[in-house]
Structures are given as structure tokens and as C-alpha cells.
VOMI-657808 format. One record per residue (C-alpha): x, y, z. Coordinates in steps of 0.5 Angstrom, whole numbers. Layout:
# residues N
ATOM | x | y | z
ATOM | X | Y | Z
...
***
This chain:
# residues 260
ATOM | x | y | z
ATOM | 0 | 0 | 0
ATOM | 5 | 5 | 2
ATOM | 11 | 8 | -3
ATOM | 14 | 13 | 2
ATOM | 12 | 20 | -1
ATOM | 7 | 21 | 5
ATOM | 11 | 17 | 11
ATOM | 10 | 20 | 17
ATOM | 4 | 25 | 15
ATOM | -3 | 25 | 19
ATOM | -9 | 26 | 14
ATOM | -16 | 28 | 15
ATOM | -21 | 27 | 9
ATOM | -28 | 29 | 10
ATOM | -34 | 26 | 6
ATOM | -32 | 19 | 5
ATOM | -37 | 14 | 2
ATOM | -36 | 8 | -1
ATOM | -34 | 10 | -8
ATOM | -32 | 17 | -11
ATOM | -27 | 23 | -10
ATOM | -26 | 22 | -3
ATOM | -25 | 15 | -2
ATOM | -20 | 16 | -8
ATOM | -16 | 21 | -5
ATOM | -16 | 18 | 2
ATOM | -14 | 11 | -1
ATOM | -8 | 15 | -5
ATOM | -5 | 18 | 1
ATOM | -5 | 12 | 5
ATOM | -2 | 8 | -1
ATOM | 4 | 14 | -1
ATOM | 5 | 13 | 7
ATOM | 0 | 17 | 10
ATOM | -4 | 15 | 16
ATOM | -11 | 17 | 15
ATOM | -18 | 18 | 18
ATOM | -24 | 18 | 13
ATOM | -30 | 23 | 16
ATOM | -37 | 19 | 14
ATOM | -44 | 24 | 14
ATOM | -48 | 18 | 13
ATOM | -47 | 10 | 12
ATOM | -40 | 8 | 15
ATOM | -39 | 3 | 10
ATOM | -34 | 6 | 5
ATOM | -30 | 8 | 11
ATOM | -30 | 1 | 14
ATOM | -28 | -2 | 7
ATOM | -22 | 3 | 7
ATOM | -20 | 2 | 13
ATOM | -20 | -6 | 12
ATOM | -16 | -4 | 6
ATOM | -11 | 0 | 8
ATOM | -10 | -4 | 14
ATOM | -8 | -10 | 10
ATOM | -3 | -6 | 7
ATOM | 1 | -5 | 14
ATOM | -3 | 2 | 14
ATOM | -6 | 6 | 19
ATOM | -14 | 9 | 18
ATOM | -19 | 11 | 23
ATOM | -26 | 14 | 22
ATOM | -30 | 19 | 25
ATOM | -38 | 20 | 24
ATOM | -41 | 27 | 24
ATOM | -46 | 32 | 20
ATOM | -42 | 38 | 18
ATOM | -48 | 42 | 17
ATOM | -46 | 45 | 24
ATOM | -40 | 48 | 26
ATOM | -40 | 44 | 33
ATOM | -40 | 38 | 29
ATOM | -34 | 41 | 24
ATOM | -30 | 43 | 30
ATOM | -31 | 35 | 33
ATOM | -29 | 32 | 27
ATOM | -23 | 35 | 27
ATOM | -21 | 34 | 34
ATOM | -23 | 27 | 34
ATOM | -19 | 26 | 28
ATOM | -12 | 29 | 30
ATOM | -13 | 25 | 37
ATOM | -13 | 19 | 34
ATOM | -7 | 20 | 29
ATOM | -3 | 24 | 34
ATOM | -4 | 31 | 30
ATOM | -6 | 34 | 24
ATOM | -1 | 35 | 17
ATOM | -7 | 34 | 12
ATOM | -14 | 36 | 11
ATOM | -18 | 34 | 5
ATOM | -24 | 38 | 5
ATOM | -29 | 34 | 0
ATOM | -35 | 33 | 4
ATOM | -41 | 36 | -1
ATOM | -48 | 36 | -3
ATOM | -50 | 37 | -11
ATOM | -57 | 40 | -12
ATOM | -60 | 40 | -19
ATOM | -66 | 45 | -17
ATOM | -69 | 51 | -23
ATOM | -67 | 58 | -20
ATOM | -74 | 60 | -18
ATOM | -76 | 54 | -14
ATOM | -70 | 54 | -9
ATOM | -72 | 55 | -2
ATOM | -69 | 58 | 4
ATOM | -68 | 52 | 7
ATOM | -65 | 49 | 1
ATOM | -60 | 55 | 0
ATOM | -58 | 55 | 7
ATOM | -56 | 47 | 7
ATOM | -52 | 47 | 1
ATOM | -48 | 53 | 4
ATOM | -47 | 50 | 11
ATOM | -45 | 44 | 8
ATOM | -41 | 46 | 2
ATOM | -37 | 52 | 4
ATOM | -38 | 53 | 12
ATOM | -36 | 47 | 13
ATOM | -30 | 48 | 9
ATOM | -29 | 54 | 13
ATOM | -30 | 51 | 20
ATOM | -26 | 45 | 19
ATOM | -20 | 48 | 16
ATOM | -20 | 54 | 22
ATOM | -20 | 48 | 27
ATOM | -15 | 44 | 23
ATOM | -10 | 50 | 23
ATOM | -10 | 50 | 30
ATOM | -8 | 42 | 30
ATOM | -3 | 44 | 24
ATOM | 0 | 50 | 28
ATOM | 3 | 45 | 33
ATOM | 7 | 41 | 28
ATOM | 10 | 47 | 24
ATOM | 5 | 47 | 18
ATOM | 1 | 43 | 14
ATOM | -3 | 43 | 7
ATOM | -10 | 44 | 6
ATOM | -14 | 42 | -1
ATOM | -21 | 44 | -2
ATOM | -26 | 41 | -7
ATOM | -29 | 46 | -12
ATOM | -32 | 44 | -18
ATOM | -33 | 45 | -26
ATOM | -39 | 49 | -24
ATOM | -34 | 54 | -22
ATOM | -32 | 56 | -28
ATOM | -38 | 56 | -32
ATOM | -46 | 55 | -32
ATOM | -50 | 49 | -33
ATOM | -58 | 51 | -32
ATOM | -61 | 49 | -25
ATOM | -55 | 49 | -21
ATOM | -55 | 56 | -19
ATOM | -54 | 55 | -11
ATOM | -49 | 49 | -12
ATOM | -44 | 53 | -17
ATOM | -44 | 59 | -13
ATOM | -41 | 55 | -6
ATOM | -36 | 52 | -11
ATOM | -34 | 59 | -14
ATOM | -34 | 61 | -7
ATOM | -29 | 56 | -5
ATOM | -25 | 58 | -11
ATOM | -24 | 65 | -7
ATOM | -23 | 62 | 0
ATOM | -18 | 58 | -3
ATOM | -14 | 64 | -5
ATOM | -15 | 68 | 1
ATOM | -13 | 63 | 6
ATOM | -7 | 61 | 2
ATOM | -4 | 68 | 3
ATOM | -7 | 69 | 10
ATOM | -4 | 62 | 13
ATOM | 3 | 63 | 9
ATOM | 6 | 65 | 16
ATOM | 4 | 59 | 19
ATOM | 8 | 55 | 13
ATOM | 0 | 52 | 11
ATOM | -1 | 51 | 4
ATOM | -8 | 51 | 1
ATOM | -10 | 49 | -6
ATOM | -17 | 46 | -9
ATOM | -18 | 42 | -15
ATOM | -24 | 43 | -19
ATOM | -26 | 36 | -22
ATOM | -30 | 35 | -28
ATOM | -35 | 29 | -30
ATOM | -32 | 23 | -25
ATOM | -36 | 17 | -26
ATOM | -39 | 14 | -20
ATOM | -45 | 9 | -19
ATOM | -50 | 14 | -18
ATOM | -50 | 16 | -25
ATOM | -52 | 10 | -27
ATOM | -59 | 11 | -23
ATOM | -61 | 16 | -29
ATOM | -64 | 11 | -34
ATOM | -61 | 15 | -40
ATOM | -54 | 14 | -37
ATOM | -48 | 11 | -40
ATOM | -41 | 11 | -40
ATOM | -40 | 12 | -47
ATOM | -45 | 19 | -46
ATOM | -41 | 21 | -40
ATOM | -35 | 20 | -45
ATOM | -38 | 26 | -49
ATOM | -38 | 31 | -44
ATOM | -30 | 31 | -44
ATOM | -26 | 33 | -50
ATOM | -21 | 28 | -48
ATOM | -25 | 22 | -49
ATOM | -26 | 18 | -43
ATOM | -30 | 19 | -37
ATOM | -27 | 21 | -31
ATOM | -25 | 16 | -26
ATOM | -24 | 17 | -18
ATOM | -16 | 16 | -18
ATOM | -16 | 22 | -23
ATOM | -17 | 28 | -18
ATOM | -14 | 23 | -12
ATOM | -7 | 23 | -16
ATOM | -8 | 31 | -17
ATOM | -10 | 32 | -10
ATOM | -4 | 27 | -7
ATOM | 1 | 32 | -12
ATOM | -2 | 39 | -9
ATOM | -2 | 36 | -2
ATOM | 6 | 33 | -3
ATOM | 13 | 37 | -1
ATOM | 14 | 36 | -9
ATOM | 8 | 42 | -10
ATOM | 12 | 46 | -4
ATOM | 12 | 52 | -8
ATOM | 5 | 52 | -11
ATOM | -1 | 55 | -6
ATOM | -7 | 59 | -7
ATOM | -9 | 55 | -14
ATOM | -15 | 52 | -17
ATOM | -13 | 45 | -22
ATOM | -18 | 43 | -26
ATOM | -18 | 36 | -27
ATOM | -23 | 35 | -32
ATOM | -20 | 32 | -39
ATOM | -21 | 39 | -42
ATOM | -28 | 41 | -41
ATOM | -27 | 47 | -38
ATOM | -22 | 49 | -44
ATOM | -27 | 48 | -50
ATOM | -32 | 54 | -52
ATOM | -40 | 51 | -51
ATOM | -41 | 54 | -58
ATOM | -39 | 50 | -64
ATOM | -35 | 55 | -68
ATOM | -36 | 55 | -76
ATOM | -30 | 53 | -80
ATOM | -25 | 58 | -82
***
């Protein structure tokens, strides 16, 4: 499981489910030597599977449960993870929810819920994590944005605005935390195929592949590898940046230009 790049590093990854980006990032960090705590908001199945896999390869992993829509839980989750690990070097703010709702149908309750989970949890988990990182002389933080922060898609107004705010938060924290020797970056995944996509009757992997100029769907290991790089010492001179991991989606104009 381990290759050494993160040997001795202590990491918390929020929003780990049985599949998906959080699971992929936690798995990759452990593969490279980090001790990992997986936060889960609902079912522990994904965290349990991850722990079993990491343990089977000689790594160390734990889990912590919490609804990150409340600030108290944000603080507790970070504290419990740091207590299990013996400190904290890395925080991955992956927890988030997606809602596709027409603008005129968005309620104040839905608006607040998305902002609390997608943005406020990033803010206050980071705030508490920094307190722990200060005890170890620095650290690295990764936030999960989205291609929705770059371009508009109908019926995602609230979700897209939370992800755009994450990009701005990443820049601001990167500057503010320089004196503490803490780097802050973000990744913005494009279409990453997970089992829930197949709940839509019309969805196929071939259809998903058309969303990317690169010609294939994104896999969980794609953002995981990018995340591991930005969190590693190899990226020591990189902070405040958002890396789009989208197979070229955000580089292509939505309109089809006529031939010249």
C-alpha cells in the first residue's frame, strides 16, 4: 500500500463514501504512506472498507462520523481525527452535496443547507485543522471545487455559487496562512463517473465520455492523483491555486465554431 511520499503524515479526508472522489483521495494518500482518518456523514460502509484495505496493506486508518452542516460537528470531527492520529498535517475538504434545482424553486432551507455543507464546513473544518497544524509547524489543505465554478449549467445556481466561493476561499486562505507555513489549494473535478450516475435511465459510460474532450469519463483516481500531488512536498511552491481535473472540459467553448 505505501510508497513513502507521505510517510509520517497525518491526514483527514471528509466526505468519504463507498465510492467517489473522497474515497479515492484517502486511498491514494494511504498508498503513499499517510495515516488517514475518513470522515463519513451517513453510512460507515465506505470508511469501513477503506480501513480494511489500508490495514491489510500495513497502513493505519480510522473513521469519524458527523453531520458537517453544523459548526460544532465540524470542530468535533477535526478534533477526533487529530486525537486518533496524534496530530494533523493534511486536511482534504471533500464533503459536499449536489442539488439540481431550477432557480425559482430554490427554497431558503435548501439554499442554507448547500452553503452550510459545501462552504461553511470547509471554512470551520479548516479553521480547527489549522490550530492542530500549527502544533506541527505547518501543513497542507486541499479544497474540492468543481467545473461549475468556471461555467454555467442550468439549474445549478446554488451549487455552482458554493463551488465558486470555495475557489475564492482557497486564494484568501493561501495568503493568510503563509506565515504558518500552511499551503492551501483546490481541485475542480469535471465529470467523474460514480455508480449513482447509472441511476439515470439514459446514462451510459459512452454518454459520459462525450462530456470530456479527452474522450473518456473521469475516474476517482484522476482527482486522487492530482490531490496527492498538490498535498505533497513536490508542490511546495504551489499555493492558492485551483487545478481543473476535467479532461479539457473547461477549455472548450460550448458553441460549435463554424469552419474558417
